[in-house]
C-alpha positions in Angstrom: 10.0 108.5 49.7 11.9 105.7 51.3 8.8 103.7 51.4 8.3 104.0 47.6 11.9 102.9 47.1 11.2 99.7 49.0 8.2 98.9 46.9 10.2 99.5 43.7 13.0 97.2 44.9 10.4 94.6 45.8 8.7 94.9 42.4 12.1 94.6 40.7 12.9 91.5 42.8 9.6 90.0 42.0 10.1 90.6 38.2 13.5 89.1 38.4 12.2 86.1 40.3 9.5 85.7 37.7 12.0 85.8 34.9 14.2 83.3 36.7 11.3 81.0 37.2 10.2 81.4 33.6 13.7 80.6 32.4 13.9 77.5 34.6 10.5 76.4 33.5 11.5 76.9 29.9 14.7 75.0 30.3 12.9 72.2 32.2 10.3 72.1 29.4 13.1 71.9 26.8 14.9 69.3 28.8 11.6 67.3 29.2 10.9 67.6 25.5 14.5 66.5 24.7 14.2 63.5 27.1 10.8 62.6 25.5 12.3 62.7 22.0 15.2 60.5 23.2 12.8 58.1 24.8 10.8 58.0 21.6 13.9 57.3 19.5 15.1 54.6 22.0 11.7 53.0 21.7 11.7 53.2 17.9 15.1 51.5 17.8 14.0 48.9 20.3 10.8 48.2 18.2 12.9 48.0 15.0 15.2 45.5 16.7 12.2 43.5 17.9 10.6 43.6 14.5 13.9 42.4 12.9 13.9 39.5 15.4 10.3 38.8 14.6 11.0 38.8 10.9 13.8 36.3 11.5 11.6 34.1 13.5 8.9 34.2 10.9 11.5 33.3 8.2 12.7 30.4 10.4 9.1 29.2 10.8 8.5 29.5 7.0 11.7 27.5 6.4 10.7 24.9 8.9 7.2 24.7 7.4 8.8 24.2 4.0 11.0 21.4 5.4 7.9 19.8 7.0 6.1 19.9 3.7 9.1 18.4 2.0 9.3 15.7 4.6 5.6 15.0 4.4 5.9 14.6 0.7 8.9 12.3 1.1 7.1 10.3 3.8 4.1 10.0 1.4 6.4 8.7 -1.4 8.1 6.3 0.9 4.7 5.0 2.3 3.4 4.6 -1.3 6.6 2.7 -2.3 6.3 0.6 0.9 2.6 -0.2 0.2 3.6 -1.1 -3.4 6.3 -3.5 -2.1 4.0 -5.0 0.5 1.4 -5.6 -2.3 4.1 -7.1 -4.5 5.3 -9.4 -1.7 1.8 -10.5 -0.9 1.2 -11.2 -4.6 4.4 -13.2 -4.9 3.7 -15.1 -1.7 0.2 -16.0 -3.0 1.6 -17.1 -6.3 4.2 -19.2 -4.5 1.5 -20.7 -2.2 3.2 -19.3 0.9 0.0 -17.5 2.0 -3.4 -19.0 2.8 -6.1 -17.7 0.5 -9.8 -17.5 1.2 -12.7 -15.9 -0.6 -15.3 -16.3 -3.4 -14.2 -18.8 -5.9 -15.0 -21.7 -8.2 -14.7 -25.5 -8.1 -14.3 -27.5 -11.3 -14.7 -31.2 -10.9 -13.5 -33.3 -13.9 -14.4 -37.0 -13.9 -13.2 -39.6 -16.3 -16.1 -41.7 -17.9 -16.0 -45.5 -17.6 -14.9 -47.4 -20.6 -18.0 -48.9 -22.2 -16.2 -52.1 -23.1 -14.4 -52.8 -19.8 -16.6 -52.8 -16.7 -15.2 -50.5 -14.0 -12.3 -49.2 -16.1 -11.9 -45.5 -17.0 -10.2 -43.7 -19.9 -7.5 -42.1 -17.7 -7.2 -39.4 -20.4 -5.9 -36.7 -18.0 -3.3 -39.0 -16.4 -1.7 -39.6 -19.8 -2.3 -36.0 -21.0 -1.6 -33.7 -18.0 -0.8 -30.9 -20.4 -4.6 -30.3 -20.8 -4.8 -29.6 -17.0 -1.9 -27.2 -17.3 -3.6 -25.5 -20.3 -6.8 -25.1 -18.3 -4.8 -23.6 -15.4 -3.2 -21.2 -17.8 -6.6 -20.0 -18.9 -7.8 -19.8 -15.3 -4.8 -17.6 -14.4 -5.9 -15.1 -17.0 -8.8 -14.2 -14.7 -6.3 -13.0 -12.1 -7.2 -15.6 -9.5 -5.5 -15.5 -6.1 -4.7 -19.2 -5.8 -5.4 -22.7 -7.3 -5.4 -26.1 -5.8 -5.6 -29.6 -7.5 -7.3 -32.2 -5.4 -6.8 -30.0 -2.3 -3.0 -29.5 -2.9 -1.9 -26.0 -3.7 -0.7 -25.5 -7.3 1.7 -22.6 -7.6 3.8 -21.0 -10.3 6.7 -23.3 -9.1 4.6 -26.5 -9.4 5.1 -29.3 -12.0 2.5 -31.8 -13.1 3.2 -35.1 -14.9 1.8 -38.6 -15.3 2.8 -41.4 -12.9 1.3 -44.8 -13.9 -2.4 -44.4 -13.2 -2.0 -41.2 -11.2 -0.6 -37.7 -11.5 2.5 -36.5 -9.7 2.3 -32.8 -8.7 5.7 -31.8 -7.3 6.3 -34.6 -4.7 2.6 -35.3 -4.2 1.0 -38.3 -5.8 -2.6 -37.6 -6.9 -4.8 -40.7 -6.9 -8.4 -41.4 -6.0 -9.3 -41.5 -2.3 -9.0 -45.3 -2.2 -5.5 -45.1 -3.7 -6.6 -46.5 -7.1 -6.0 -44.8 -10.4 -7.0 -41.2 -10.8 -10.5 -40.8 -12.1 -11.5 -37.4 -10.7 -9.6 -34.1 -10.7 -10.9 -31.2 -8.7 -9.6 -27.8 -9.3 -10.5 -25.1 -6.7 -9.6 -21.5 -7.1 -10.2 -18.1 -5.4 -11.4 -15.4 -7.6 -14.4 -14.0 -9.4 -16.4 -17.0 -10.6 -18.0 -14.9 -13.4 -14.7 -13.7 -14.7 -13.2 -17.2 -14.5 -16.1 -18.7 -16.4 -15.6 -16.0 -19.1 -12.0 -17.1 -19.5 -12.4 -20.9 -19.5 -15.9 -21.8 -20.8 -16.2 -21.0 -24.5 -16.0 -22.8 -27.8 -12.5 -23.9 -28.4 -11.4 -23.5 -24.8 -9.6 -26.4 -23.0 -12.6 -27.0 -20.8 -14.9 -27.1 -23.9 -12.6 -29.5 -25.6 -12.4 -31.9 -22.6 -16.2 -31.8 -22.2 -17.4 -31.8 -25.8 -14.6 -33.7 -27.7 -13.2 -36.0 -25.1 -16.4 -36.6 -23.2 -15.2 -35.9 -19.7 -17.9 -35.1 -17.1 -17.4 -31.5 -15.8 -19.3 -30.0 -12.9 -18.9 -26.3 -12.0 -19.8 -24.9 -8.6 -19.2 -21.4 -7.1 -18.9 -20.6 -3.4 -16.5 -19.8 -0.7 -13.1 -21.4 -1.1 -10.2 -21.7 1.3 -6.8 -22.8 0.0 -4.1 -23.7 2.5 -0.6 -22.5 2.1 2.3 -24.9 1.3 4.8 -25.8 3.9 7.7 -25.1 1.6 8.5 -24.5 -2.0 8.9 -27.6 -4.2 12.5 -28.8 -4.7 13.8 -27.9 -8.2 13.8 -30.7 -10.6 16.9 -31.3 -12.7 16.5 -32.8 -16.1 19.4 -34.6 -17.7 20.6 -33.1 -20.9 19.9 -35.1 -24.1 23.0 -36.6 -25.7 
């Protein structure tokens, strides 16, 4: 009988131990589940914070990209304006003769005929009528040439041309024949399209046609490579006294 009691007590103790273990296991499981939920929540908050930081960085990158595009556009506009100014400066310097010019061009050689009644004398028509040379140059400039020279001396938009005894005076340069005698041959050299220049100057009623057909001057045209030197300095301004 005593023996049975012992077994009953042992069984009861075993059941109680099982219940305690089960309770501890349940509490441990509950605690573990609670810790897992807290860890998940902590990770979710951390991920949300990181995502917010990432969104801020993405926005900063987008703003910087926009600024870069704006700066690229501004740089492009500045470069375009700069190129335009450089082209304008180059054109002005060419027009003023401050740049050497070289390229395809045309040479016009105008020669005065000898007077038939005085041996060795010429008409000197252009010496006494330099306005025809200026008119011819005006027609040449309509072909958008890069530069013009008269007898090897650069003619610019600041140049003047007038008669001086038996020669022409261009700025401070006296244009005579090579031997120093009266001017009988005028050579115009220019850089530009020879075809376009010819279209602008050689037609009925043009200055060139008038000098050749009406005045009887000898005119020779020749295309080829032309090199025009630059001037050392701009011509001094000329002051004309006022008429009283």
